[in-house]
C-alpha positions in Angstrom: 74.5 122.8 136.4 71.1 123.2 138.0 68.6 125.5 136.4 65.7 127.0 138.4 62.2 126.1 137.3 61.1 129.7 137.7 63.6 130.8 135.1 62.2 133.4 132.7 64.6 135.8 131.0 64.6 138.2 128.1 67.6 140.0 126.6 69.6 141.0 123.6 72.1 138.7 121.8 75.6 140.0 122.5 76.8 141.2 119.2 78.4 144.5 118.4 76.0 145.7 115.7 72.3 146.4 115.4 71.4 143.1 113.8 73.5 140.2 112.7 70.8 138.3 111.0 70.5 140.4 107.7 74.2 140.0 107.4 74.0 136.2 107.7 71.2 136.1 105.2 73.1 138.3 102.8 76.2 136.1 102.8 74.3 132.8 102.6 71.6 133.8 100.2 72.8 131.4 97.5 73.8 128.6 99.9 71.0 128.6 102.4 70.5 124.9 102.2 73.6 124.3 104.4 71.5 125.3 107.4 70.6 121.6 107.7 74.2 120.5 107.5 75.2 122.8 110.3 72.3 121.9 112.6 72.8 118.2 112.1 76.5 118.6 112.6 75.9 120.3 115.9 73.7 117.4 117.0 76.3 114.9 116.0 78.9 116.8 118.0 76.6 116.8 121.0 76.2 113.0 120.8 79.9 112.3 120.3 80.7 114.4 123.4 78.1 112.4 125.3 79.6 109.1 124.2 83.1 110.3 125.3 81.8 111.4 128.7 80.1 108.1 129.1 83.3 106.2 128.4 85.3 108.2 131.0 82.5 107.9 133.5 81.3 111.5 133.7 77.9 110.8 132.2 75.5 108.0 133.0 74.8 105.2 130.5 71.2 104.7 129.3 69.4 102.8 126.7 68.5 105.8 124.5 69.8 105.5 121.0 72.3 108.1 119.8 70.7 109.4 116.6 69.2 112.4 114.8 65.5 112.7 114.3 64.1 115.0 111.6 60.4 115.8 112.0 58.2 117.9 109.6 54.9 119.4 110.6 53.4 120.9 107.5 50.4 122.2 109.3 52.5 124.2 111.8 55.2 124.8 109.1 58.0 123.6 111.3 61.0 121.5 110.8 62.7 120.0 113.9 66.2 118.6 114.2 66.4 116.5 117.3 69.6 115.0 118.8 70.1 112.8 121.9 73.4 114.3 122.9 74.6 116.2 126.0 71.9 119.0 125.8 72.3 122.5 127.2 71.7 124.3 130.5 70.4 127.8 130.6 73.9 129.2 131.3 75.3 127.3 128.4 72.7 128.7 126.1 73.7 132.2 127.2 77.3 131.4 126.7 77.2 129.6 123.4 74.1 130.9 121.7 73.6 134.5 122.9 77.2 135.5 122.8 77.7 133.9 119.3 80.5 131.8 120.6 82.5 134.7 122.0 82.9 136.3 118.6 81.9 139.8 118.0 80.1 140.7 114.8 82.7 143.3 114.1 85.4 140.6 113.9 83.0 138.6 111.7 82.6 141.6 109.3 86.3 142.3 109.3 87.1 138.7 108.2 84.4 138.2 105.6 83.0 141.4 104.3 85.6 141.5 101.4 86.5 137.9 101.5 86.2 135.4 98.6 85.2 132.8 101.2 81.7 134.2 101.9 80.3 130.7 101.3 82.5 129.2 104.0 81.6 131.4 107.0 79.2 128.9 108.5 80.9 126.7 111.1 83.1 129.6 112.2 82.5 132.4 114.8 79.7 130.3 116.2 77.5 131.0 113.2 76.5 127.4 112.4 73.4 127.6 114.6 72.4 131.0 113.2 72.3 129.6 109.6 68.8 128.5 110.7 67.6 132.0 110.2 68.2 131.8 106.5 65.1 129.7 106.2 63.1 130.4 109.4 61.2 133.4 110.8 61.5 132.0 114.3 63.7 129.5 115.9 63.3 127.6 119.2 65.7 125.5 121.2 64.1 122.9 123.4 66.9 121.3 125.4 67.6 119.2 128.5 71.2 118.8 129.7 72.7 115.4 130.7 73.9 116.9 134.0 72.3 115.8 137.2 69.4 117.9 138.4 69.4 120.0 135.2 66.1 121.4 134.1 64.7 121.6 130.6 65.0 125.0 128.9 63.4 126.8 125.9 65.2 129.5 124.0 63.2 131.6 121.4 64.3 134.2 118.9 62.3 135.8 116.1 65.2 136.8 113.9 65.9 140.0 115.8 68.7 140.5 118.4 66.1 139.8 121.1 65.8 136.4 122.7 63.7 134.8 125.4 64.6 132.0 127.8 62.1 130.1 130.0 61.6 126.7 131.6 61.0 124.0 129.0 59.3 120.6 128.7 61.9 118.6 126.9 61.6 115.3 128.8 64.8 113.5 127.8 68.4 114.4 127.4 69.3 116.2 124.2 68.2 119.1 122.0 65.5 119.9 119.6 66.0 122.8 117.2 62.6 123.8 116.0 62.4 126.0 112.9 59.3 127.9 111.9 59.9 127.9 108.2 59.5 131.1 106.2 56.7 131.1 103.6 59.3 131.6 100.8 61.3 128.5 102.0 58.5 125.9 102.3 60.5 123.5 100.0 62.2 122.6 103.3 59.0 121.1 104.5 59.1 118.4 101.8 60.4 115.0 102.7 62.2 114.5 99.4 64.0 117.8 99.7 65.2 117.1 103.2 66.3 113.6 102.3 68.3 115.0 99.4 70.1 117.4 101.6 70.9 114.7 104.2 72.4 112.5 101.5 74.3 115.5 100.0 75.8 116.9 103.2 75.4 114.4 106.0 75.4 111.0 104.4 78.6 109.8 106.1 78.1 111.1 109.6 78.5 108.5 112.3 75.0 108.3 113.8 71.8 107.3 112.1 69.5 110.1 110.8 65.8 109.3 110.9 63.1 110.9 108.7 59.6 109.5 109.2 61.0 106.6 111.1 63.5 105.5 108.4 67.3 105.8 108.4 68.3 108.0 105.4 72.1 108.2 105.7 74.7 105.6 104.9 76.7 106.5 108.0 80.1 104.8 107.4 82.2 106.0 104.5 84.4 103.5 102.8 87.5 105.7 103.2 87.4 105.3 107.0 88.3 101.7 106.6 91.8 100.4 106.0 92.6 99.7 102.3 93.6 96.2 103.2 90.1 95.4 104.5 88.2 96.6 101.4 87.4 94.3 98.5 87.2 95.2 94.8 83.4 94.6 95.0 83.1 97.0 97.8 85.0 99.7 96.0 82.8 99.2 92.9 79.6 99.2 95.0 80.7 102.5 96.7 81.5 104.1 93.3 78.0 103.1 92.1 76.5 104.6 95.2 78.3 107.9 94.6 77.8 107.9 90.8 74.7 105.8 89.8 74.4 104.4 86.3 78.0 105.2 85.4 80.5 102.7 83.8 82.8 101.0 86.2 86.0 102.9 87.0 89.3 101.4 85.8 91.1 101.7 89.1 91.2 103.7 92.3 93.6 105.1 94.9 92.7 104.8 98.6 94.1 107.7 100.7 94.7 107.1 104.3 97.4 109.1 106.3 97.5 110.4 109.9 101.1 111.8 110.0 102.3 114.5 109.4 98.7 115.5 108.5 95.3 113.9 108.4 93.8 112.9 105.2 91.4 110.1 104.0 89.6 109.5 100.8 89.2 107.4 97.6 89.9 108.7 94.1 88.4 106.8 91.2 89.7 106.8 87.6 86.5 107.0 85.5 86.0 106.2 81.9 86.2 109.4 79.9 84.3 110.0 76.7 86.2 113.1 75.6 89.9 113.8 75.7 90.9 116.4 78.2 87.3 116.9 79.5 87.7 118.8 82.8 84.0 118.7 83.5 83.9 114.9 84.0 85.6 115.1 87.4 83.5 115.2 90.5 85.7 115.0 93.6 83.8 115.8 96.8 85.5 117.6 99.7 84.6 116.5 103.2 85.6 117.8 106.6 85.1 115.3 109.5 82.8 113.3 107.1 80.6 116.4 106.5 80.3 117.4 102.9 81.8 120.8 102.2 82.2 121.5 98.5 82.8 120.2 95.0 85.5 122.8 94.6 88.7 120.9 95.3 91.0 122.8 92.9 93.2 124.0 95.7 93.6 120.6 97.2 93.8 118.4 94.1 96.5 119.0 91.5 94.9 120.4 88.4 95.7 117.4 86.2 93.7 115.2 88.6 90.5 117.1 88.5 89.0 114.7 86.0 89.0 112.0 88.7 86.0 111.2 90.9 85.6 110.3 94.5 86.0 112.0 97.9 88.7 113.4 100.1 88.2 114.1 103.8 90.5 116.8 105.2 89.8 117.3 108.9 92.3 120.1 109.3 91.2 122.0 106.2 91.3 125.8 106.8 87.8 126.6 105.6 87.8 130.2 106.9 90.4 131.6 104.5 90.0 132.7 100.9 90.8 130.4 97.9 93.8 132.6 97.0 95.2 132.0 100.5 94.6 128.3 100.3 96.9 128.0 97.4 99.8 129.0 99.6 98.7 127.3 102.7 101.4 124.7 103.9 98.7 122.1 104.8 97.1 122.4 101.4 100.4 122.0 99.7 101.2 118.9 101.7 97.8 117.4 100.9 98.3 118.1 97.2 101.8 116.5 97.2 100.6 113.4 99.1 97.7 112.9 96.7 100.0 113.2 93.7 102.4 110.6 95.2 99.6 108.2 96.1 98.1 108.4 92.6 101.5 107.7 91.0 102.2 104.8 93.4 98.8 103.3 92.5 99.5 103.5 88.8 102.9 101.9 89.2 101.4 99.2 91.3 98.8 98.3 88.7 101.4 98.5 85.9 103.6 96.1 87.7 101.0 93.7 89.1 98.4 93.6 86.3 99.8 95.1 83.1 97.0 93.6 81.1 94.4 95.6 83.1 96.6 98.6 83.0 96.7 98.5 79.2 92.9 98.3 79.1 92.6 101.4 81.2 95.4 103.3 79.5 93.1 104.7 76.7 91.1 106.6 79.4 93.8 107.5 81.9 96.7 108.4 79.6 95.6 112.0 79.1 95.7 113.0 82.8 99.0 111.0 83.3 100.7 112.9 80.4 99.4 116.3 81.6 100.5 115.4 85.1 104.0 114.6 83.9 104.3 117.9 82.1 103.0 119.9 85.1 104.7 118.1 88.0 108.3 117.0 87.9 107.9 114.6 90.9 104.9 112.9 89.2 107.0 112.6 86.0 109.9 111.0 87.9 107.5 108.4 89.4 105.6 107.4 86.3 108.0 108.0 83.4 108.8 104.3 83.0 105.2 103.2 82.7 104.0 105.4 79.8 102.7 103.2 77.0 102.2 103.6 73.3 100.3 101.4 70.9 102.7 99.7 68.5 102.2 98.8 64.8 103.1 95.3 66.0 99.9 95.1 67.9 101.0 95.5 71.5 101.7 98.4 73.9 105.2 99.3 74.7 107.2 101.9 76.7 109.8 104.1 74.9 112.5 102.1 76.5 111.0 98.8 75.2 110.7 100.3 71.7 114.3 101.4 71.6 115.5 98.1 73.0 113.9 96.1 70.2 114.8 98.6 67.5 118.6 99.1 68.2 119.5 100.0 64.7 117.5 103.3 64.7 120.0 105.2 66.8 117.3 106.3 69.4 114.9 107.5 66.7 111.3 106.8 67.5 109.0 106.6 64.5 105.4 107.5 65.1 102.1 108.2 63.4 99.7 110.9 64.5 96.8 109.6 62.3 96.9 106.0 61.2 94.2 106.5 58.5 95.6 109.7 57.0 99.1 108.3 57.0 98.1 104.8 55.9 100.4 104.8 52.9 103.5 105.6 54.9 102.5 103.2 57.6 102.1 100.3 55.1 105.5 101.0 53.7 107.1 100.9 57.2 105.2 97.7 58.1 106.2 96.0 54.8 109.9 96.4 55.9 109.2 95.3 59.4 109.8 98.7 60.9 107.9 99.4 64.1 105.8 102.6 64.4 104.1 104.0 67.6 100.7 105.6 67.6 100.7 109.1 69.1 97.4 110.2 67.7 95.8 112.3 70.5 95.7 116.0 70.9 98.0 115.9 74.0 100.7 113.9 72.1 101.6 116.9 70.0 102.9 118.6 73.1 104.0 115.4 74.9 106.4 114.4 72.2 108.4 117.7 72.6 108.2 117.3 76.3 109.8 113.8 76.2 112.5 115.0 73.9 113.3 117.8 76.3 113.4 115.4 79.3 115.5 112.9 77.4 117.9 115.4 75.8 120.9 113.8 77.4 120.1 110.4 75.9 119.3 112.1 72.6 116.0 110.3 72.0 114.3 111.9 68.9 110.8 111.5 67.5 110.1 111.5 63.8 106.6 111.2 62.3 106.6 108.6 59.5 105.9 111.3 56.9 108.8 113.5 58.0 111.7 111.2 57.1 112.5 107.9 55.4 114.4 105.3 57.4 117.5 104.0 55.7 116.1 100.5 55.9 113.4 101.5 53.5 116.0 102.5 50.8 118.2 100.3 48.6 121.8 101.3 48.9 122.8 100.9 45.2 123.8 104.1 43.5 121.9 105.3 40.4 123.7 104.7 37.0 125.2 107.6 35.1 123.2 108.2 31.9 125.0 111.3 30.6 128.9 111.0 30.6 129.2 114.7 29.6 127.4 116.0 32.7 127.9 113.0 35.0 124.1 113.1 35.6 122.5 109.9 36.9 119.1 108.6 36.1 118.0 110.0 39.4 119.3 113.4 38.5 117.3 113.3 35.2 114.0 112.6 36.9 114.7 115.2 39.6 115.4 117.9 37.0 112.2 117.0 35.2 110.0 117.5 38.2 111.9 120.6 39.3 111.4 122.1 35.8 107.7 121.3 35.6 106.5 122.0 39.1 108.5 125.3 39.5 108.2 125.5 43.3 111.1 127.3 45.0 110.4 125.9 48.4 110.0 122.3 47.2 112.9 120.0 47.6 113.0 117.0 45.3 114.7 113.8 46.2 114.9 110.5 44.3 115.3 107.4 46.3 115.2 103.7 45.4 112.5 102.6 47.9 112.3 98.9 48.5 108.5 99.0 47.8 107.7 99.5 44.2 104.0 100.3 44.9 104.6 103.9 46.0 105.4 106.4 43.2 106.1 109.4 45.4 105.9 110.7 49.0 105.7 114.1 50.5 107.9 114.6 53.6 107.3 117.5 56.0 110.2 118.7 58.2 109.4 117.6 61.7 110.4 120.8 63.5 108.6 123.1 61.1 105.4 120.9 61.2 105.4 120.9 65.0 105.8 124.6 65.2 102.9 125.2 62.8 100.7 122.7 64.6 101.4 124.5 67.9 100.5 127.9 66.3 97.3 126.5 64.9 96.4 124.9 68.2 97.0 128.2 70.1 94.8 130.1 67.6 92.1 127.7 66.8 92.3 124.0 67.7 89.7 123.1 65.1 91.6 124.6 62.2 93.3 122.1 59.9 97.0 122.6 59.8 98.1 124.1 56.5 100.8 122.5 54.4 104.2 124.2 55.3 105.8 126.1 52.4 108.9 124.0 52.7 108.5 120.3 52.1 110.1 117.5 50.2 108.9 115.4 47.3 110.5 111.9 47.3 110.3 110.2 44.0 110.6 106.4 44.0 113.0 105.4 41.3 111.9 101.7 41.7 108.4 102.6 40.7 107.6 101.7 37.1 105.7 104.9 36.5 108.5 107.1 37.7 110.9 105.1 35.5 108.8 105.7 32.5 108.6 109.4 33.2 112.4 109.7 32.5 111.4 109.4 28.8 109.8 112.9 29.1 113.0 114.5 30.3 113.8 116.0 26.8 110.2 117.0 26.1 109.0 120.4 27.2 105.3 120.0 26.5 101.9 119.8 28.3 102.1 116.0 28.8 105.3 116.3 30.9 103.8 119.0 33.0 100.5 117.2 33.4 102.0 113.9 34.6 104.5 115.6 37.0 101.8 117.7 38.5 99.5 114.7 38.9 102.2 112.6 40.7 102.8 115.5 43.0 99.0 115.8 43.8 98.7 112.1 44.4 101.6 112.3 47.0 100.0 115.4 48.6 96.7 113.6 49.0 98.2 111.1 51.4 98.5 114.0 53.9 95.2 115.7 53.6 92.3 116.1 51.2 92.8 118.6 48.4 90.5 121.6 48.6 89.3 124.4 46.4 91.4 125.1 43.3 93.8 122.2 44.1 91.0 119.8 44.1 89.6 121.1 40.8 93.1 120.9 39.3 93.4 117.3 40.4 90.1 116.3 39.0 90.9 118.1 35.7 94.3 116.4 35.5 92.8 113.0 36.3 90.4 113.4 33.3 93.3 114.4 31.0 95.4 111.4 32.2 92.6 109.0 31.5 92.2 110.6 28.1 95.9 109.9 27.3 95.4 106.3 28.3 92.3 105.8 26.2 94.1 107.3 23.1 96.4 104.3 23.3 93.7 101.7 23.4 
């Protein structure tokens, strides 16, 4: 459209309130830096439109590069954002700038005054351009439309509802937004600050962005390419670009879908230093390759927030509150797709490169287990690839464990602390019994979850200090030593310990263990111990679990010391009490250190036992 060279007009921006600018500043006070994102995005849109018009023949081709130029004039305190797109006519300025994109301020206020999404208002209701007033006292638009015979135009506004339009001097097609930076915002006149913002918000926009004659944006995101075209080296290079000086990720999932919704991105599985550390994740949310937020909780399942990377959701509804997002059908589809894609990627790696999968398992097992407990569909997809370290030195699934231990009737023996339960573990290993390591915080809950999920197949888990496998015990019955009472030698030793220890909630068993080295073991009922651990975890995760009142002392009748203690059965003196108590304390120490009075008693008894030994020298 042609614009007269004598154009000179003043007026009031068409909004239904006294002044929209204080409202914008109020909502964006803590997020004012996004003005640059919005103005650059507008410039990118203008150039994409020009490229389309050129392709269809409605705009003439020329040699001018499609790019964004950023210019800083510290003397004049101005920052200019210059694009080489379609430009604007005077009438278009009136339509798109003065009328705030056809949206009244009353509608704006109704939508956002009480909304949780105050940080997301820019880019809606035509307010993207007006974010400039969060940092500028005055804004000028110098523009020249691509249309034939169009004249350059200048639009000025000083932050009030008043504007001014007059003939301009912009010689070439495109638009310059010139910001007269407020004295409190002069950080935006520093090259380093502007370069940082471009990399943060606009790094992957399709046209080059120049600052001082240098290109400062990467332009092409890796997620825009087909996964089949990207090499391992390129994935690692891209990860290092996003997260400098970080260890290499173990694996990644490339998201690329167009139907029934649009979604692209790459999620990386980083090395974690702390179990269940939700702060390690850093997934960036983009919309049309423009950075939007680090808050992806509504789009990414909770158990995946420890991942890193980026997702680009072109159809993301940014103008609604977070609580509404949770129930948005699009968001739910995105979340479901991401979950499926991650599960498929894990299965693919497990199948094609189990060795590499095992190497990564120590870092990824936490979020996989949490995901299984939180999402049934995720559980169904990955349930057969969950690994546990075996006492035989390899990693196995539960199915593989049960297949190579058929005589255990679907009982899975495990250790939750290899060092603390070393005595029990050695006994199992000596008899060739396989034990799985389930020694992380999440395993306490995961074990019960697996039992629930496998209730039909009756798979049961037993910690190695909760029961003794039949294969550890000799089957021969103890001999009767008192024909009058039919008491066996085992009964005699059991009666002795029951009499001397005098603990109502202690069960005493005598078993002929195949290993002679172990005099006694303490067994904790599996269900009771799990319940207590759960209670302690809920109240204080750092609190050591207390010994349950009900527990079992297993005396090994094949151990020489236990055999010798039978001689004390008819003696009711301090020596019998001392030795029985000392055996019990030794067994207890295999579970946890003795503290307080129990430790003092053990030390005192140790001295007395040594005294008895020296008397016989």
